[in-house]
C-alpha positions in Angstrom: -7.6 -63.3 -1.5 -4.7 -65.5 -2.1 -3.7 -65.6 1.8 -6.6 -66.4 2.8 -6.9 -69.4 0.3 -3.6 -70.7 1.4 -5.3 -70.5 5.0 -7.7 -73.0 4.0 -6.1 -75.4 1.9 -3.4 -75.8 5.0 -6.7 -76.7 6.9 -7.8 -78.6 4.1 -4.5 -80.8 4.3 -4.9 -81.2 7.8 -8.3 -83.0 7.2 -7.6 -84.8 4.2 -4.7 -86.5 6.2 -6.8 -87.3 9.0 -9.5 -88.6 6.5 -6.8 -90.8 5.1 -5.8 -92.4 8.4 -9.2 -93.4 8.9 -9.3 -95.0 5.6 -6.2 -96.5 6.6 -7.3 -98.1 9.7 -10.3 -99.2 8.1 -8.2 -101.0 5.8 -6.6 -102.5 8.1 -9.4 -103.8 10.0 -10.3 -105.5 7.2 -7.6 -106.9 6.1 -4.6 -107.9 8.6 -6.3 -106.7 12.1 -6.6 -109.5 14.6 -10.1 -109.9 16.0 -9.2 -108.9 19.4 -8.7 -105.4 17.9 -12.1 -104.1 16.8 -12.9 -102.5 20.2 -9.7 -100.4 20.1 -10.1 -99.8 16.5 -13.6 -98.4 16.9 -12.3 -96.0 19.2 -10.0 -95.0 17.1 -11.4 -94.6 13.9 -14.3 -92.8 15.7 -11.8 -90.5 17.7 -10.0 -89.6 14.2 -13.4 -88.8 12.6 -14.9 -86.6 14.8 -11.5 -84.7 15.3 -11.4 -84.7 11.0 -15.2 -83.5 11.2 -14.6 -80.8 14.0 -11.8 -79.1 11.9 -13.3 -79.0 8.4 -16.8 -77.9 9.9 -15.1 -75.2 12.2 -16.6 -71.4 12.1 -13.0 -70.8 10.7 -13.5 -72.6 7.5 -16.9 -71.2 7.1 -15.5 -67.8 7.4 -12.9 -68.4 4.9 -15.4 -70.3 2.1 -17.8 -66.7 2.5 -14.8 -64.8 2.0 -13.5 -66.5 -1.0 -16.7 -67.2 -3.0 -16.6 -63.8 -4.7 -13.3 -64.3 -5.5 -14.2 -67.9 -7.2 -17.1 -66.5 -9.0 -14.4 -63.6 -10.6 -11.8 -66.5 -11.7 -14.7 -68.3 -14.0 -16.2 -71.7 -13.5 -13.6 -74.1 -14.5 -10.7 -72.8 -12.8 -9.0 -75.7 -10.6 -9.1 -72.8 -7.3 -12.8 -72.1 -8.2 -13.4 -76.0 -8.2 -11.9 -76.0 -4.8 -14.0 -73.6 -3.1 -17.0 -74.7 -4.8 -16.7 -78.4 -4.0 -15.6 -77.6 -0.4 -18.3 -75.2 0.2 -20.7 -78.2 -1.3 -19.1 -80.4 1.5 -18.9 -77.8 4.1 -22.8 -77.1 4.1 -23.6 -80.8 4.2 -21.1 -81.7 7.2 -22.2 -78.1 9.1 -25.4 -80.0 10.0 -24.1 -83.1 11.7 -23.1 -82.7 15.1 -19.1 -84.0 15.5 -20.1 -86.1 18.7 -22.9 -87.5 16.3 -20.4 -88.3 13.6 -17.9 -90.1 16.6 -20.8 -92.0 17.7 -22.1 -93.1 14.2 -18.0 -94.2 12.9 -17.5 -96.0 16.3 -20.7 -97.9 15.6 -19.9 -98.7 12.2 -16.6 -99.9 13.1 -18.1 -102.7 15.6 -20.7 -103.7 13.4 -18.5 -104.4 10.6 -16.3 -106.6 13.1 -19.6 -108.7 14.3 -20.9 -109.1 10.7 -17.4 -110.5 9.8 -17.4 -113.4 12.2 -21.6 -113.6 11.8 -21.8 -113.9 8.1 -19.9 -116.9 7.9 -22.0 -118.6 10.5 -24.9 -117.5 9.1 -26.1 -115.8 12.4 -28.6 -112.9 11.7 -29.4 -112.8 15.5 -26.2 -111.5 16.4 -25.9 -108.8 14.1 -29.7 -107.8 14.2 -29.1 -105.1 17.2 -25.8 -103.7 15.7 -28.4 -103.6 12.0 -31.6 -102.1 14.6 -29.0 -99.4 15.8 -27.5 -98.4 12.4 -31.1 -97.8 11.5 -31.5 -95.3 14.5 -28.3 -93.8 13.5 -29.3 -93.6 10.1 -32.3 -92.2 10.6 -31.5 -89.6 13.3 -28.4 -88.8 10.2 -31.8 -87.8 7.8 -33.1 -85.5 10.2 -30.3 -83.3 9.8 -30.9 -83.0 6.4 -34.6 -81.8 7.0 -36.5 -80.8 5.4 -36.7 -83.1 2.6 -39.1 -84.5 0.0 -38.1 -88.1 1.1 -36.5 -89.4 4.1 -33.3 -91.0 2.1 -32.3 -87.6 0.5 -30.1 -86.3 2.5 -28.4 -90.0 2.7 -28.2 -90.5 -0.7 -26.5 -86.7 -1.6 -23.6 -87.7 0.8 -22.1 -90.0 -2.0 -24.3 -88.5 -5.1 -24.6 -85.3 -4.7 -27.4 -83.7 -6.9 -29.2 -85.9 -7.4 -32.6 -86.7 -5.0 -34.7 -90.2 -4.0 -37.6 -88.9 -6.5 -35.1 -89.3 -9.7 -33.2 -92.0 -9.1 -36.6 -94.2 -8.3 -37.7 -92.5 -11.8 -34.4 -94.1 -13.6 -35.0 -97.3 -11.8 -38.4 -97.5 -12.5 -37.8 -96.8 -16.6 -34.9 -99.5 -16.3 -36.3 -102.2 -14.5 -38.7 -102.2 -17.2 -36.4 -102.8 -20.0 -34.5 -105.6 -18.1 -37.7 -107.5 -17.1 -38.5 -107.8 -21.0 -34.9 -108.7 -21.9 -34.8 -111.0 -19.0 -37.8 -112.8 -20.3 -36.5 -113.5 -23.3 -33.7 -114.5 -22.0 -35.0 -117.2 -20.0 -37.4 -119.0 -23.1 -34.1 -119.0 -25.0 -31.6 -121.6 -25.5 -29.6 -121.7 -22.2 -25.9 -121.4 -22.1 -23.3 -123.8 -20.8 -20.9 -122.3 -17.9 -20.4 -126.1 -16.6 -16.5 -125.8 -17.2 -16.6 -122.9 -15.6 -16.8 -125.0 -11.9 -13.9 -127.1 -10.9 -10.6 -126.6 -9.4 -9.0 -123.7 -9.5 -6.6 -122.5 -7.1 -6.8 -119.0 -6.2 -3.3 -118.1 -6.3 -3.0 -119.2 -9.9 -6.4 -116.6 -10.5 -4.4 -113.8 -8.8 -0.9 -114.3 -11.1 -3.5 -114.7 -14.4 -5.9 -111.3 -13.0 -3.3 -109.5 -11.7 -1.6 -109.4 -15.0 -5.2 -108.2 -16.8 -5.0 -104.9 -14.2 -1.3 -104.3 -15.3 -2.3 -103.9 -18.7 -5.3 -101.9 -17.8 -2.9 -99.6 -16.5 -3.0 -100.0 -12.6 0.1 -98.7 -11.3 1.5 -100.9 -8.8 4.3 -98.8 -7.7 0.7 -96.7 -6.1 -0.9 -99.9 -5.2 -1.1 -103.3 -3.8 -3.7 -106.1 -3.4 -4.8 -107.9 -0.4 -8.1 -110.4 0.5 -10.9 -109.6 1.9 -14.2 -110.4 3.1 -15.7 -108.1 0.7 -13.8 -106.9 -2.0 -13.2 -103.0 -2.1 -10.6 -100.1 -3.5 -9.2 -97.6 -1.0 -6.9 -94.6 -0.9 -4.8 -93.0 1.6 -3.5 -90.7 -1.3 -3.1 -90.4 -4.8 0.2 -92.2 -4.1 -1.1 -95.2 -2.6 -4.2 -96.8 -3.9 -4.9 -100.0 -2.9 -7.1 -102.7 -4.0 -8.6 -106.0 -2.0 -10.4 -109.1 -3.8 -11.5 -112.6 -2.8 -11.6 -115.5 -4.9 -13.5 -119.0 -5.1 -11.1 -122.2 -5.8 -14.3 -124.1 -6.9 -15.5 -121.4 -9.9 -13.6 -119.4 -12.3 -14.3 -116.0 -12.6 -16.2 -114.5 -9.9 -12.8 -113.3 -8.8 -11.2 -112.3 -11.9 -13.8 -109.6 -12.5 -14.1 -108.5 -8.8 -10.4 -107.5 -9.0 -11.3 -106.0 -12.1 -14.2 -103.9 -10.6 -11.6 -102.7 -8.1 -9.0 -101.9 -10.5 -11.2 -99.7 -12.0 -11.7 -97.8 -9.0 -8.5 -97.4 -8.1 -7.3 -96.3 -11.5 -9.9 -93.6 -11.0 -8.1 -92.4 -8.0 -4.6 -92.7 -9.3 -5.7 -90.7 -12.2 -6.9 -87.6 -10.4 -4.5 -84.2 -11.0 -1.5 -84.6 -8.8 -2.2 -80.9 -7.7 -5.8 -81.4 -6.2 -3.7 -83.6 -3.6 -4.0 -82.7 -0.7 -7.5 -81.4 -0.7 -11.6 -82.4 -1.5 -10.7 -82.5 -5.2 -8.7 -85.1 -4.6 -11.4 -87.7 -5.0 -14.0 -89.4 -7.4 -16.8 -87.0 -8.4 -19.4 -89.1 -6.7 -20.4 -92.9 -6.2 -22.3 -93.5 -9.5 -19.2 -91.9 -11.5 -16.8 -94.3 -9.7 -19.3 -97.2 -10.3 -19.3 -96.2 -13.9 -15.6 -96.9 -13.9 -15.3 -99.8 -12.0 -18.1 -101.6 -13.7 -16.8 -100.4 -17.0 -13.7 -102.4 -16.8 -15.2 -105.1 -15.3 -17.7 -106.0 -18.1 -17.4 -103.4 -21.2 -13.9 -104.5 -20.9 -13.4 -108.3 -19.0 -16.4 -109.7 -19.9 -16.1 -108.4 -23.7 -14.8 -110.6 -26.3 -12.3 -108.5 -27.6 -10.5 -108.6 -24.1 -10.4 -112.4 -24.4 -9.1 -112.5 -27.9 -6.0 -111.3 -26.4 -6.1 -113.3 -23.5 -7.8 -116.6 -23.4 -4.8 -118.1 -24.3 -3.0 -117.2 -21.7 -5.9 -118.4 -18.9 -5.9 -121.9 -20.8 -2.3 -122.2 -20.2 -3.0 -121.3 -16.5 -6.2 -123.6 -16.5 -5.5 -126.8 -18.9 -9.0 -128.1 -18.4 -9.8 -124.8 -20.4 -7.8 -125.8 -23.7 -10.9 -127.7 -25.0 -13.0 -124.8 -24.5 -13.7 -122.8 -27.6 -13.1 -118.9 -27.0 -16.9 -118.5 -28.0 -18.3 -121.1 -25.5 -16.4 -119.5 -23.2 -17.2 -115.8 -24.2 -21.2 -117.0 -23.4 -20.3 -118.6 -20.1 -18.7 -115.6 -18.6 -22.0 -113.6 -19.8 -24.5 -116.0 -19.4 -27.6 -114.6 -17.7 -29.1 -116.7 -14.8 -30.8 -115.4 -12.0 -28.5 -115.8 -8.7 -28.4 -114.8 -5.2 -25.3 -113.1 -5.1 -25.2 -109.5 -6.5 -21.4 -109.4 -6.7 -21.7 -112.3 -9.0 -24.3 -111.3 -10.8 -24.7 -110.9 -14.7 -25.1 -107.7 -16.2 -28.5 -108.1 -17.1 -29.6 -109.4 -13.3 -27.4 -107.0 -11.3 -29.8 -104.0 -11.2 -32.6 -106.2 -9.8 -30.1 -106.6 -7.1 -29.9 -103.4 -6.1 -33.2 -101.7 -7.0 -34.7 -104.5 -4.4 -32.0 -103.1 -2.0 -32.5 -99.8 -2.7 -35.9 -100.3 -1.9 -35.8 -102.5 1.1 -33.5 -99.5 2.4 -36.3 -97.2 2.2 -38.9 -99.3 3.6 -36.6 -99.3 6.9 -35.8 -95.7 6.8 -39.3 -95.1 6.8 -40.2 -97.4 9.1 -42.8 -99.6 6.7 -40.3 -102.6 7.2 -38.3 -103.7 11.1 -35.0 -105.3 11.1 -36.5 -108.2 12.6 -38.7 -108.8 9.6 -35.7 -108.1 7.2 -34.7 -111.9 6.4 -38.0 -112.6 5.5 -39.0 -109.7 3.3 -35.6 -110.1 1.7 -36.2 -113.4 0.8 -39.7 -112.6 -0.9 -38.1 -110.0 -2.9 -35.6 -112.6 -4.5 -38.4 -114.7 -4.9 -41.1 -112.2 -6.7 -37.4 -110.3 -8.3 -35.7 -112.9 -9.2 -37.5 -116.2 -8.9 -35.3 -117.9 -6.3 -35.1 -117.7 -2.7 -32.2 -117.9 -0.3 -31.8 -120.9 1.5 -29.9 -119.0 4.5 -29.2 -115.3 5.7 -25.4 -116.0 4.9 -25.9 -115.5 1.0 -29.4 -113.8 1.7 -29.8 -110.4 4.0 -26.2 -110.9 5.4 -24.1 -111.2 2.3 -23.6 -107.6 1.6 -21.2 -105.2 3.8 -22.7 -101.9 3.5 -25.7 -102.5 6.0 -23.3 -103.4 8.5 -20.5 -101.0 8.2 -22.1 -97.7 6.8 -25.7 -95.9 7.1 -28.7 -97.7 5.4 -29.9 -95.9 2.7 -28.0 -94.1 -0.5 -25.1 -96.8 -0.5 -26.2 -99.3 -3.0 -27.7 -97.2 -5.6 -24.8 -95.6 -6.9 -23.6 -99.4 -8.4 -26.7 -99.0 -10.8 -26.2 -95.4 -11.6 -22.7 -96.2 -12.7 -24.0 -98.9 -14.7 -26.2 -96.1 -16.3 -23.3 -94.1 -16.6 -20.7 -95.9 -17.8 -23.2 -97.0 -21.0 -23.2 -93.2 -21.9 -19.4 -92.6 -21.2 -18.5 -95.8 -23.4 -20.8 -94.3 -26.2 -19.0 -91.2 -26.2 -15.9 -92.9 -26.0 -16.6 -95.0 -29.5 -17.8 -91.7 -31.1 -14.4 -90.6 -31.1 -12.6 -93.8 -31.3 -15.0 -96.4 -33.0 -12.2 -98.9 -33.5 -10.9 -98.6 -29.9 -11.9 -102.6 -28.9 -9.5 -103.4 -31.6 -6.5 -102.4 -29.3 -8.3 -104.6 -26.7 -7.4 -107.9 -29.1 -4.2 -107.1 -28.8 -3.8 -106.2 -25.3 -3.6 -102.6 -25.3 -5.9 -100.7 -23.1 -3.5 -97.2 -23.3 -6.2 -95.5 -25.6 -8.8 -96.5 -22.7 -7.0 -95.9 -19.9 -6.0 -92.2 -21.3 -9.6 -91.2 -22.6 -11.1 -91.9 -19.1 -8.1 -90.3 -17.6 -8.4 -87.2 -19.6 -12.0 -86.9 -19.7 -13.1 -88.1 -15.9 -10.4 -89.3 -13.6 -8.1 -85.9 -14.1 -10.9 -83.5 -13.0 -11.5 -85.6 -9.0 -14.2 -84.0 -7.4 -14.3 -80.6 -9.5 -17.6 -80.9 -11.2 -21.0 -82.7 -9.9 -22.1 -85.8 -11.4 -24.5 -84.7 -13.9 -21.9 -81.2 -14.6 -19.6 -84.0 -15.5 -21.8 -86.4 -18.0 -23.2 -83.1 -19.8 -19.4 -82.0 -20.4 -18.4 -85.8 -21.4 -22.2 -86.6 -23.5 -24.2 -83.5 -24.0 -26.7 -85.2 -22.4 -28.3 -85.4 -18.7 -28.7 -88.7 -17.3 -30.4 -91.6 -18.8 -30.9 -95.1 -19.3 -31.1 -95.7 -23.4 -27.5 -95.9 -23.6 -27.3 -99.2 -21.3 -30.6 -100.7 -22.5 -29.2 -100.0 -26.5 -26.1 -102.1 -25.0 -28.0 -104.9 -22.7 -30.2 -105.6 -25.7 -27.6 -105.9 -28.3 -25.2 -107.7 -26.4 -27.1 -110.6 -25.1 -29.6 -110.3 -28.3 -26.0 -111.6 -30.0 -25.6 -113.9 -27.5 -28.9 -115.9 -27.3 -30.0 -115.4 -30.7 -32.9 -113.1 -29.9 
């Protein structure tokens, strides 16, 4: 069996490297590529995606997995080789359903659509990108049909990024969470508002980046295996465990969004940097799911970056960087960066309203997929949902339906849910951390995040894709996915800030 396993690993190394090359081309497309390269880049990405898909879903891989499955069963569930065979079979069974020609067509469209979106969004030009979004919807529906029969059309799409969860399960979690968020938001809107006026002014981007680079270095982001660049929409990407990059963006008239977006992406990147090196190159050398990935990025962004303990150490340095903050007490600053106020932009949203942004996107995605909403009507539907859910109406499409890159560069359905699943999981994982290290936030006041970094690496990151989301959560918390820890955390934190 060892020779069969080595044959499988050899093929997986090739597919891993092909996939990494696609990621590299996408990173360059979003950061460095001149606009004139978009058509050729779409063709290149599509070709490599098809070649990788053909190799991974080949009959040879299927035969090797069939031969190796009894061997894996005898190794014991936690054995690394058993995990590799199990994770590869899950991916193989999913991806085998989708023809390689369709993958090529879909990836070419995504690449073209992204380039159109990147140009059209600053111009507030939804009409230009509308036909690309309509084509994306057609492709997304076709993709979903490869996973029929299903209980819901979005199930196959959700499974790609959050294996083991169904649309019905996620919607039930969201409904429970939404009820609690609305109650908390109602109390906050009736309380004395928080002043955040001092976060607006002149905050040069370069100084913001200098500061936040120091912060994420303290977190444990390894610059020998990473770098940071500007992009239209912040993201993290990895080409290997030794090359995990982040992108970000910042406003020079508002302090905060750029800082927290960078912390968020560093959370993603540290996860990928922390995976067991022995898993590379193979499907194990990736994060478990988008939900678990977002649990890490949102944890570093919010539990750490928006926590008072972090700023007890870093606030004096921020004041030195931006002297206009010298007269602002720490408590006032802490409340300001946690101000709850419904806004238009998801990535800038506070912790209480953030999940409402995700839920309306999830609902609109499902309506698009099931045919109850047409793309041409999406801008109006978007404005109606923002008015009903958050009490505000976008003045344009740039900060409305065009603000997120996801629908314009990936399939519709299953792409946004991971953010809220991540918030839910992150609260559960952090409770497990506190049970073992109840005073760990004292470390943060000294600028020391080594215990947190080590705990996350040992309990989450090192496992890569060895366990599913629910298996990993059970190992860490002894429980299934639950909204209760997140609800308790939000009520405690914002109850204190708003004297509820």
